C-alpha angles and dihedrals in degrees: 000000000000092000090067095056119095118252092242091068090061099041096044092232120135119249091208120099120224088252091058093048092049092050091050091051092048092050092049090050092049093049092046090051092050091049089048089057090049091249096137093153092054091047090052091048091052091049092050100042101032100072095034102047110051131122095255096053093044091050090052090052091049092051094047098043129352139307090249090060090051090050091050092050092049092049093047094049092045092049092048092048094049092046092049090047092053091045093054095043 
């Protein structure tokens, strides 16, 4: 069981880079600001689409399959995020 755990869990060091931590803090600030302005639908859309549609994840999809699949995934996630945003408000 222990051989499947990452080394960071034993050393106590974080596996997150400073860039990842900064982007998480920026996203939390953005969502908190949107909620503060009573834009709950926009905050939900950012939370749905933000992690799914980024350059790194789309490049992985392109490498593993085809650019058309990446485009389809991006369009589907964007459509879902926008629809959920309108549904919430």
